[in-house]
C-alpha positions as CSV (number, residue, x, y, z in Angstrom):
1,M,23.7,-2.8,12.9
2,V,20.4,-1.2,12.1
3,A,18.6,-4.5,12.2
4,S,19.1,-4.8,15.9
5,A,18.5,-1.1,16.7
6,P,16.1,-0.6,19.7
7,R,13.1,1.6,19.7
8,V,14.1,5.2,19.6
9,F,12.0,8.2,20.7
10,V,12.4,11.0,18.2
11,S,13.0,13.8,20.8
12,H,16.3,12.0,21.5
13,L,17.4,12.5,17.9
14,A,16.9,16.2,17.7
15,G,20.2,17.9,17.1
16,V,22.3,14.7,17.3
17,P,25.4,14.6,15.1
18,V,25.5,12.6,11.8
19,F,28.7,10.9,10.9
20,D,30.1,9.2,7.8
21,P,31.7,5.7,8.0
22,N,35.1,7.3,8.7
23,G,33.8,9.0,11.8
24,D,33.8,12.5,10.3
25,Q,30.7,14.6,11.2
26,V,28.7,15.7,8.2
27,G,25.8,17.5,10.0
28,R,23.1,17.3,12.7
29,V,19.5,16.0,12.7
30,R,16.9,18.8,12.5
31,D,13.8,16.7,11.9
32,L,12.4,13.4,10.6
33,V,10.2,12.9,7.6
34,A,7.3,10.5,7.7
35,M,4.5,9.6,5.3
36,L,1.0,9.2,6.9
37,R,-1.2,6.4,5.7
38,V,-4.9,5.8,5.4
39,G,-6.7,4.7,8.6
40,R,-4.7,3.8,11.7
41,R,-1.7,2.2,10.1
42,P,1.6,3.4,11.5
43,P,3.4,6.0,9.3
44,R,6.4,5.0,7.3
45,L,9.6,6.9,8.2
46,L,11.2,8.1,5.0
47,G,14.3,9.8,6.3
48,L,15.9,12.6,8.3
49,V,16.3,16.3,7.6
50,V,20.0,17.0,8.2
51,E,21.6,20.4,8.5
52,V,25.1,20.0,6.9
53,L,28.1,22.1,7.8
54,S,27.1,24.8,5.3
55,R,23.8,25.2,7.2
56,R,21.9,23.8,4.2
57,R,19.1,21.4,5.2
58,I,19.2,18.2,3.1
59,F,17.2,15.0,3.0
60,L,18.9,11.8,4.2
61,P,16.9,8.6,3.3
62,M,16.6,5.9,5.9
63,T,18.2,3.5,3.3
64,R,21.4,5.5,3.7
65,I,21.5,5.1,7.4
66,T,23.6,2.2,8.8
67,G,23.2,2.9,12.5
68,I,21.2,4.9,15.0
69,E,23.1,4.7,18.3
70,S,23.3,6.6,21.5
71,G,23.6,10.2,20.6
72,Q,24.6,9.7,17.0
73,V,23.5,8.7,13.5
74,I,25.9,6.8,11.1
75,T,25.4,7.0,7.4
76,T,26.8,5.2,4.3
77,G,28.6,8.4,3.5
78,V,26.6,9.1,0.4
79,L,24.7,12.4,0.7
80,N,22.6,14.3,-1.7
81,V,23.3,17.9,-0.9
82,R,20.3,19.4,-2.7
83,R,18.2,21.5,-0.4
84,F,15.3,19.6,1.3
85,E,11.8,20.4,0.0
86,Q,8.8,18.9,1.8
87,R,6.3,17.1,-0.5
88,P,2.5,17.0,-0.1
89,T,2.4,13.5,1.5
90,E,5.2,14.1,3.9
91,R,5.0,15.2,7.5
92,L,7.8,16.6,9.7
93,V,7.7,14.6,12.9
94,L,9.2,17.1,15.3
95,G,7.7,20.1,13.6
96,E,4.2,18.9,12.9
97,L,3.4,15.8,15.0
98,L,4.7,16.7,18.4
99,D,2.4,19.0,20.6
100,R,-0.5,17.9,18.4
101,R,-3.9,17.5,19.9
102,V,-5.2,13.9,19.4
103,R,-7.9,11.7,20.9
104,L,-7.6,8.4,22.6
105,V,-9.7,5.7,20.8
106,D,-10.7,3.8,23.9
107,S,-11.9,6.6,26.1
108,G,-12.5,9.4,23.6
109,E,-10.4,11.6,25.8
110,E,-8.2,14.4,24.3
111,A,-4.5,14.2,24.8
112,T,-1.3,16.1,23.7
113,V,1.5,14.3,21.8
114,L,4.7,14.7,23.8
115,D,6.9,12.3,21.7
116,V,6.7,9.4,19.2
117,S,9.0,6.4,18.8
118,I,10.4,4.8,15.7
119,Q,11.5,1.2,15.1
120,R,12.8,-0.7,12.1
121,L,10.6,-3.5,10.8
122,P,12.1,-7.0,11.2
123,A,14.0,-8.3,8.2
124,R,13.3,-5.1,6.2
125,R,14.8,-1.7,5.6
126,D,11.6,0.1,6.4
127,W,11.1,2.1,9.6
128,E,7.7,3.0,11.1
129,I,6.4,5.3,13.8
130,D,5.0,2.7,16.2
131,K,4.2,4.3,19.5
132,V,3.0,7.7,20.8
133,F,3.8,9.2,24.2
134,V,0.9,11.5,25.2
135,R,-0.4,13.5,28.2
136,R,-4.1,13.1,28.9
137,G,-6.4,16.1,29.1
138,R,-6.4,19.5,27.4
139,G,-3.5,20.9,29.3
140,G,-2.9,24.6,29.5
141,A,-1.3,26.8,32.1
142,L,-4.3,26.9,34.5
143,R,-5.0,23.2,34.3
144,R,-3.5,20.4,36.3
145,R,-1.0,18.3,34.3
146,G,-2.6,15.0,33.3
147,E,-1.3,11.5,33.3
148,T,1.3,10.5,30.7
149,L,1.2,7.2,28.9
150,T,2.7,5.4,25.9
151,V,0.2,3.9,23.4
152,E,0.2,2.2,20.0
153,W,-0.2,4.5,17.0
154,S,-3.5,2.9,16.3
155,A,-4.8,3.9,19.8
156,V,-5.1,7.6,18.9
157,T,-6.9,9.5,16.2
158,G,-6.1,12.9,14.7
159,F,-3.1,11.9,12.6
160,S,-4.2,9.7,9.7
161,L,-5.3,10.7,6.3
162,D,-9.1,10.8,5.6
163,E,-10.0,7.8,3.5
164,A,-12.7,9.9,1.8
165,A,-10.2,12.6,0.6
166,Q,-9.8,12.8,-3.1
167,G,-6.3,14.4,-3.2
168,A,-3.0,12.8,-4.2
169,E,-2.2,12.1,-0.6
170,S,-5.1,9.6,-0.3
171,L,-4.3,8.0,-3.6
172,V,-0.6,7.5,-2.6
173,A,-1.7,5.9,0.7
174,T,-4.1,3.6,-1.1
175,F,-1.5,2.6,-3.6
176,E,1.2,2.0,-1.1
177,R,1.1,-1.8,-0.8
178,M,0.8,-2.3,-4.6
179,R,3.7,-3.9,-6.5
180,P,5.4,-1.4,-8.8
181,A,3.9,-3.1,-11.9
182,D,0.3,-2.9,-10.4
183,L,0.8,0.7,-9.4
184,A,2.1,1.5,-12.9
185,N,-1.1,0.0,-14.3
186,A,-3.2,2.2,-12.0
187,L,-1.2,5.3,-12.9
188,H,-1.6,4.5,-16.6
189,H,-5.4,4.7,-16.3
190,L,-5.5,8.0,-14.4
191,S,-5.9,11.3,-16.1
192,P,-2.7,13.1,-17.0
193,K,-3.4,15.7,-14.3
194,R,-4.0,13.2,-11.5
195,R,-1.1,11.0,-12.8
196,A,1.3,14.0,-12.4
197,E,-0.1,14.7,-8.9
198,V,0.5,11.2,-7.7
199,A,3.9,11.0,-9.3
200,A,4.9,14.2,-7.5
201,A,3.7,12.8,-4.2
202,L,5.6,9.5,-4.5
203,D,9.1,9.3,-2.9
204,D,12.0,9.0,-5.3
205,D,12.7,5.3,-4.9
206,R,9.0,4.4,-5.3
207,L,8.6,6.6,-8.4
208,A,11.7,5.1,-9.9
209,D,10.4,1.6,-9.5
210,V,7.1,2.6,-11.0
211,L,8.6,4.4,-14.0
212,E,10.5,1.2,-14.9
213,E,7.2,-0.5,-15.3
214,L,5.4,2.1,-17.4
215,P,5.2,2.5,-21.2
216,E,7.8,4.9,-22.7
217,D,5.2,7.6,-23.4
218,D,4.0,7.7,-19.8
219,Q,7.6,7.7,-18.6
220,V,8.5,10.7,-20.7
221,E,5.3,12.5,-19.7
222,I,5.8,12.1,-16.0
223,L,9.5,12.9,-16.1
224,G,8.8,16.0,-18.1
225,K,6.4,17.3,-15.4
226,L,8.9,17.0,-12.6
227,Q,11.3,19.8,-11.6
228,E,14.6,19.1,-13.2
229,E,16.5,18.5,-9.9
230,R,13.7,16.0,-8.8
231,A,13.9,14.3,-12.2
232,A,17.6,13.8,-11.8
233,D,17.1,12.3,-8.3
234,V,14.5,9.9,-9.7
235,L,16.9,8.9,-12.6
236,E,19.6,8.2,-10.0
237,A,17.2,5.9,-8.1
238,M,16.4,3.9,-11.2
239,D,18.5,1.0,-12.4
240,P,21.1,2.5,-14.7
241,D,19.9,0.5,-17.8
242,D,16.3,1.7,-17.3
243,A,17.5,5.3,-16.7
244,A,19.5,5.1,-19.9
245,D,16.5,3.7,-21.8
246,L,14.3,6.6,-20.6
247,L,16.9,9.2,-21.3
248,S,17.3,7.8,-24.8
249,E,13.7,8.9,-25.5
250,L,14.5,12.5,-24.7
251,P,16.1,15.2,-27.0
252,E,19.8,15.4,-26.6
253,D,19.8,18.8,-24.9
254,D,17.4,17.4,-22.2
255,Q,19.6,14.4,-21.8
256,E,22.7,16.4,-21.1
257,R,20.9,18.8,-18.8
258,L,19.6,15.9,-16.6
259,L,22.9,14.0,-16.7
260,A,24.7,17.2,-15.5
261,L,22.3,17.3,-12.5
262,M,22.9,13.7,-11.5
263,R,25.7,12.5,-9.2
264,P,28.9,12.0,-11.3
265,D,29.1,8.3,-10.6
266,D,25.5,7.6,-11.5
267,A,25.8,9.8,-14.6
268,A,28.9,8.0,-15.7
269,D,27.1,4.6,-15.7
270,V,24.2,6.0,-17.7
271,R,26.5,7.7,-20.2
272,R,28.4,4.5,-20.7
273,L,25.1,2.6,-21.4
274,L,23.9,5.3,-23.8
275,S,27.1,4.8,-25.8
276,Y,26.1,1.3,-26.9
277,E,23.6,0.3,-29.5
278,E,20.2,-0.4,-27.9
279,R,19.7,-4.0,-29.1
280,T,23.2,-5.2,-28.0
281,A,24.5,-6.8,-24.8
282,G,26.1,-3.4,-23.9
283,G,22.8,-1.5,-24.4
284,L,20.8,-4.2,-22.5
285,M,23.1,-4.7,-19.5
286,T,22.9,-3.3,-16.0
287,T,26.1,-1.9,-14.6
288,E,25.3,-3.0,-11.0
289,P,25.6,-6.8,-10.7
290,I,27.0,-8.5,-7.6
291,V,30.8,-8.2,-7.9
292,L,33.1,-10.0,-5.3
293,R,36.9,-10.1,-5.0
294,P,38.6,-13.5,-5.1
295,D,39.2,-13.5,-1.3
296,A,35.5,-13.1,-0.5
297,T,33.8,-16.1,1.1
298,V,30.6,-17.9,0.5
299,A,29.2,-16.2,3.5
300,D,30.0,-12.8,1.9
301,A,28.4,-13.8,-1.3
302,L,25.2,-15.0,0.4
303,A,25.0,-11.7,2.4
304,R,25.1,-9.8,-0.9
305,V,22.5,-12.1,-2.6
306,R,20.1,-11.5,0.3
307,Q,19.9,-7.8,-0.4
308,Q,16.2,-6.9,-0.7
309,D,16.5,-4.6,-3.7
310,L,18.1,-7.2,-6.0
311,S,16.0,-8.7,-8.7
312,P,15.8,-12.5,-8.7
313,A,17.8,-12.6,-11.9
314,L,20.7,-10.5,-10.5
315,A,20.6,-12.5,-7.3
316,A,21.0,-15.8,-9.2
317,Q,24.8,-15.5,-9.5
318,V,27.8,-13.4,-8.4
319,Y,30.8,-12.3,-10.5
320,V,34.3,-12.8,-9.2
321,C,36.7,-10.1,-10.4
322,R,40.0,-8.5,-9.3
323,P,39.8,-5.0,-7.9
324,P,38.3,-2.5,-8.5
325,D,34.9,-3.9,-7.6
326,E,32.8,-1.3,-9.4
327,T,32.2,-1.8,-13.1
328,P,34.3,-1.6,-15.2
329,T,36.1,-4.0,-12.8
330,G,39.6,-5.5,-12.8
331,K,40.1,-8.8,-14.6
332,Y,36.9,-10.9,-14.7
333,L,37.7,-14.4,-13.3
334,G,34.3,-16.2,-13.6
335,T,30.8,-16.7,-12.3
336,V,29.5,-18.5,-9.2
337,H,25.9,-19.6,-9.3
338,F,23.6,-19.3,-6.3
339,Q,23.0,-23.1,-6.1
340,R,26.7,-23.7,-5.8
341,L,26.9,-21.1,-2.9
342,L,24.3,-23.2,-1.1
343,R,26.3,-26.4,-1.4
344,D,29.6,-25.2,0.1
345,P,30.7,-24.2,3.6
346,P,30.4,-20.5,4.5
347,F,34.2,-20.0,4.9
348,T,34.9,-21.3,1.4
349,L,36.6,-18.7,-0.9
350,V,34.4,-17.9,-4.0
351,S,37.6,-18.0,-6.1
352,S,37.6,-21.8,-5.7
353,L,34.0,-22.1,-7.0
354,V,34.1,-20.0,-10.2
355,D,32.7,-21.4,-13.4
356,S,35.4,-20.1,-15.7
357,D,34.3,-22.3,-18.7
358,L,31.3,-20.3,-19.5
359,P,32.3,-17.7,-22.1
360,P,31.2,-14.1,-21.3
361,L,29.4,-11.8,-23.8
362,S,31.0,-8.9,-25.5
363,P,29.2,-5.6,-25.3
364,D,28.5,-5.6,-29.0
365,T,26.8,-9.0,-29.0
366,P,23.4,-8.5,-30.8
367,L,20.1,-9.3,-29.1
368,P,19.4,-12.6,-31.0
369,A,22.8,-13.9,-29.9
370,V,22.2,-12.8,-26.3
371,T,18.8,-14.7,-26.4
372,S,20.4,-17.8,-27.8
373,Y,23.2,-17.6,-25.1
374,L,20.7,-17.5,-22.2
375,A,18.7,-20.3,-23.7
376,T,21.7,-22.5,-24.6
377,Y,23.2,-22.3,-21.1
378,N,19.9,-22.2,-19.1
379,M,20.9,-18.8,-17.6
380,V,18.8,-15.9,-16.2
381,A,21.8,-13.5,-16.4
382,A,25.1,-13.3,-18.3
383,P,28.3,-11.4,-17.8
384,V,29.4,-8.7,-20.3
385,V,33.1,-8.3,-20.6
386,D,35.2,-6.0,-22.7
387,E,38.3,-6.7,-24.7
388,S,40.6,-6.0,-21.8
389,G,38.9,-8.6,-19.6
390,S,37.0,-6.2,-17.4
391,L,33.4,-6.9,-16.3
392,L,31.2,-4.1,-17.7
393,G,27.8,-5.4,-16.3
394,A,25.3,-8.2,-16.7
395,V,22.4,-8.9,-19.0
396,T,19.3,-10.3,-17.3
397,V,16.5,-12.2,-18.8
398,D,13.9,-9.6,-17.9
399,D,15.7,-7.0,-19.9
400,V,15.9,-9.4,-22.9
401,L,12.2,-10.1,-22.7
402,D,11.4,-6.4,-22.7
403,H,13.1,-6.1,-26.1
404,L,11.7,-9.4,-27.5
405,L,8.0,-8.6,-26.8
406,P,6.1,-6.2,-29.1
407,E,6.8,-2.5,-28.4
408,D,3.3,-1.9,-27.2
409,W,3.1,-5.0,-24.9
410,R,2.7,-2.9,-21.7
411,E,-0.1,-0.9,-23.2
412,T,-1.8,-4.1,-24.3
413,E,-1.4,-5.6,-20.9
414,F,-2.8,-2.5,-19.2
415,E,-5.8,-2.4,-21.5
416,E,-6.6,-6.1,-20.9
417,S,-6.4,-5.7,-17.1
418,A,-8.6,-2.6,-17.2
419,H,-11.4,-4.5,-19.2
420,G,-10.8,-8.0,-17.9
């Protein structure tokens, strides 16, 4: 698994084949994409540039890589085949960082970068460039070859962004550690021009997280300034219910154009959500709860609950259904709460633990009834099931609160934080 992957020097990845889970080759690695950060912090590795069989070069995010092994890269099998376009805050590792002239911090001596290594951070999906392999001295054909050594990224200068710079690069680097809601607050108070620059420099997943926290006017403004293909990528990265809420603010022609550019599976989820009234369980729900088959075990359920991208509300329970596992599922059998998973042995089947007495919501349940349901049963999420008994999704308490608070609550919060 990726979590136990050793340190990898990037020169060993150049040209290696990329395979899908079935063992079929989908392309070859041509470069790696990293984002530099302010000061001497190691760069974050965003993904790989992969040349697919059609000779088109595409971007493969690190989140879609399940293994980097000897001489090969294994993916989840999900590829976005749009042509790779480098963004302002991105650096190509093989093309721009290798052979670069840098300076050793301790001695002040110049050196040439021969290679860099990447490593996955413990218990996270993020990868960083952590070490640099350099040759001391200026080099050159008439000079004697200097000593080679491997040093920490922080032991050299000549890579990192200038903290005094005023461009979008520096702002993105400064904002990197902010929570999405805090970054949304910062973006809200930037000028429209600078807001668009920072949004363009953020990667798709990060921008998707931030858009979900912004007022609707800001969401529409930012999305409207992105190229349409990029806008579709960002909508794919958003939770389907949030993407549907954003698209519902756009003219119908714009909706259809963006939906047509999205991956069919993602677009289908969003279209389904757009078909429901906004203030109903169907309009509020997410189509991506944790769904398990009856023969899954408690260990399987806990592994799914541990996924980093899950919100606390979605991680609070799993839904047991007959195949298919994707919504709309097969017959919904019941819910298993997180606390129950903690009380039973890992080998226990989830089908033996389901709470089948709790009635699910129908997609046309109005918002007041959804609110009463969550309050009555002390729930932070509730299943939404259609007339045939298929699970359509789950309504979470955070989405309910978004619709109970005043429409301008985000703007009010942002103004108070700016003047507080």
